[in-house]
Structures are given as C-alpha cells and as structure tokens.
C-alpha positions in Angstrom: 17.0 13.4 4.2 18.7 16.1 6.2 20.3 13.6 8.5 21.6 11.7 5.5 23.2 14.9 4.1 20.9 15.0 1.1 19.7 18.3 -0.4 16.0 18.6 -1.0 13.3 21.1 -1.9 9.7 21.3 -0.5 7.0 21.4 -3.2 3.4 22.6 -2.6 1.4 19.9 -4.4 -1.7 22.1 -4.3 0.1 24.6 -6.5 2.2 22.5 -8.8 1.9 20.4 -11.9 3.9 17.7 -13.7 5.9 20.3 -15.6 7.1 21.7 -12.3 7.8 18.3 -10.8 9.8 17.3 -14.0 12.6 19.6 -12.6 13.3 16.9 -10.0 14.9 13.6 -10.7 13.2 12.1 -7.7 10.1 13.1 -5.7 9.5 11.7 -2.2 6.0 11.7 -1.0 4.6 10.6 2.4 1.2 9.4 1.3 -2.0 8.9 3.2 -5.3 7.5 2.3 -6.5 10.6 0.5 -5.1 13.3 -1.8 -7.0 15.7 -3.9 -7.6 14.8 -7.6 -5.4 17.6 -8.9 -2.4 16.6 -6.9 -2.9 12.9 -7.8 -3.0 13.9 -11.5 0.2 16.0 -11.2 2.0 13.1 -9.5 0.6 10.5 -11.9 1.7 12.6 -14.9 5.1 12.9 -13.4 5.3 9.1 -12.9 3.9 8.4 -16.4 6.6 10.7 -17.9 9.3 8.6 -16.3 9.8 10.5 -13.0 10.9 8.5 -10.0 8.3 8.7 -7.2 9.3 7.3 -3.8 6.2 6.7 -1.8 6.2 6.3 2.0 3.1 4.1 2.4 0.6 3.0 -0.2 -0.7 5.5 -2.8 -3.8 7.3 -1.9 -7.1 5.8 -3.0 -9.5 8.6 -2.1 -9.9 12.2 -3.3 -10.5 15.4 -1.3 -14.2 14.5 -0.9 -13.3 11.0 0.3 -14.6 9.5 -2.9 -12.7 6.7 -4.6 -9.9 8.1 -6.7 -7.1 5.8 -8.0 -5.4 8.2 -10.4 -2.0 8.0 -8.7 -2.4 4.4 -7.5 -3.1 3.2 -11.1 -0.2 5.2 -12.5 2.2 3.8 -9.9 1.0 0.3 -10.5 1.5 0.7 -14.3 5.0 2.2 -13.8 6.0 -0.7 -11.6 5.0 -3.2 -14.1 6.5 -1.5 -17.1 10.0 -0.7 -15.6 12.6 -3.3 -15.9 14.9 -4.3 -13.0 14.1 -5.3 -9.5 10.6 -4.7 -8.1 10.5 -1.2 -6.4 8.9 -2.6 -3.3 5.7 -3.8 -1.7 2.3 -2.2 -2.2 -1.0 -2.5 -0.2 -4.3 -1.1 -1.2 -7.3 -1.2 1.1 -10.4 -2.4 -0.7 -12.9 -2.6 2.2 -13.0 -2.1 6.0 -11.1 0.4 8.1 -7.5 -0.4 8.9 -3.9 0.5 8.4 -1.8 -2.1 6.7 2.0 -2.5 6.2 3.7 -5.1 4.1 7.3 -6.1 4.6 9.0 -8.5 2.1 12.1 -10.6 2.4 14.6 -9.5 -0.3 15.7 -13.1 -1.2 12.9 -15.4 -0.1 9.3 -15.6 -1.1 8.1 -14.5 2.3 6.2 -11.4 3.4 4.7 -10.2 6.6 1.5 -8.2 6.5 0.6 -6.2 9.6 -3.0 -5.1 9.8 -4.1 -2.6 12.5 -8.0 -2.6 12.5 -9.7 0.7 13.3 -11.8 0.8 16.5 -14.8 2.0 14.4 -14.5 -0.7 11.7 -17.9 -2.2 12.7 -16.7 -5.8 12.4 -16.3 -5.5 8.6 -13.7 -7.9 7.1 -10.7 -5.9 6.1 -10.0 -6.6 2.4 -6.6 -5.7 1.0 -4.9 -6.0 -2.4 -1.2 -6.6 -1.9 1.6 -6.6 -4.5 4.8 -8.1 -3.0 6.7 -7.7 -6.2 6.2 -11.4 -7.1 2.4 -11.6 -7.3 -0.8 -9.7 -6.5 -3.1 -11.2 -3.9 -6.4 -10.2 -2.4 -6.4 -10.8 1.4 -9.4 -10.7 3.7 -8.7 -10.3 7.4 -11.4 -10.9 10.0 -10.3 -9.4 13.3 -11.9 -7.5 16.2 -12.4 -3.8 16.0 -9.3 -2.1 17.5 -7.4 -5.4 17.0 -4.4 -6.3 15.0 -3.2 -9.2 12.9 0.2 -10.3 11.6 0.0 -12.5 8.6 2.9 -14.5 7.2 2.6 -15.0 3.4 4.8 -17.7 1.9 4.8 -18.4 -1.8 1.3 -16.8 -2.1 -0.1 -18.7 0.9 -1.4 -16.7 3.9 -1.6 -17.7 7.5 -1.9 -15.7 10.7 1.0 -15.9 13.2 0.2 -17.4 16.5 -2.3 -15.1 18.3 -1.3 -13.8 21.7 -4.0 -13.5 24.4 -3.9 -12.1 27.9 -5.7 -13.5 30.9 -9.4 -13.3 30.4 -9.3 -12.2 26.8 -9.5 -14.1 23.5 -8.4 -13.4 20.1 -9.6 -14.6 16.7 -8.1 -13.8 13.3 -8.9 -15.6 10.1 -7.6 -14.8 6.7 -7.7 -15.9 3.2 -5.7 -15.0 0.1 -6.5 -15.4 -3.6 -5.2 -14.0 -6.8 -7.5 -11.3 -8.2 -7.1 -13.0 -11.6 -8.5 -16.5 -11.2 -6.2 -17.8 -14.1 -3.1 -16.4 -12.5 -0.9 -18.7 -10.4 -0.4 -18.1 -6.7 
C-alpha cells in the first residue's frame, strides 16, 4: 500500500469491533487458517453491515483454540452472493487434510488453476477443498504424497491434474475429483 502511495491505518483486531471498523471504507486483511472468534465476529459484522473486506487468502476457518469456526467465512460467502456486479474473486476453504491451496481464475474464460501444497505431516489423508471460482462452487479431493504438490486445471467445472513432473528415480501420483456440493446444481 505504501509503494502504491495509498494512505492506511493499522487496526488491532484484538481490541476493535464493527463500530470501530465502520470508520473505514475498506479493510484489508491478510488471513490465515485461524483467527479468534471475537475478531472473526467483528470482521463479519463489518462485512454484514456493507463494509468492503479485501482478503489476502481464504477466510479463516478455525478459532483461537483451533476449533472449527466459520463466522467470517460464512459472512464473506453471504456477502459475495448478495452483492451485485462482478464476482469479487476466488475462494478456497480446506475441509480435510493439511495443505495450502491457491486458486487463480481467468477473467474472461471458464478456466481456473488450483495449486495445492500438501503438508509433510498430512499422513496421506486426501486433501478436500471447497472452491468458489465466481461461477460455481465445487468440492475437490486431491490425493498426493505428503510434502508433495498438485496443480489442477479446472475447465467449466471439470478438474484434471496437469502433467506430473518426475525426476530420475522418483515417481509422482496425483488424482483428483470435483463435484458440486449441491447434487442438483449444474457443474
């Protein structure tokens, strides 16, 4: 922001609420996998009241005790669906397994790339993700080695891994499947 010449303030989320956040037209938040319930509630109330929250990364899905907590994720999803205009951008929520995931979508074509970096302590659990590319919501399961990675190309709701690369003496396997979380929904 500084390099772009934009003015900004730093806000302590542990000591703020939606009324304090309402002073700002836009709030930018670099999210991680967890955020305490109080801060999630403050940001969710800000979003629900019409505030513009710019997230870097998917919304947190765990609280300060690493228990499931979707207060902010649910508010962001609801705001995305209720606002008119172009989709605000891709969203990835990890449902199972340990991995970081990043979704990039083409602005004009129905093509997305999902990059999944599987944690080395994943214990061979399939990584299950819910992705919203602005066109549809899909559940994606990725089967990859612990410490491995996968790049998936999603075209019109269909998912396929890109060609795996292997080095001498090593092998790679990645399988994936995608389905709409709502069986009656197209895609």
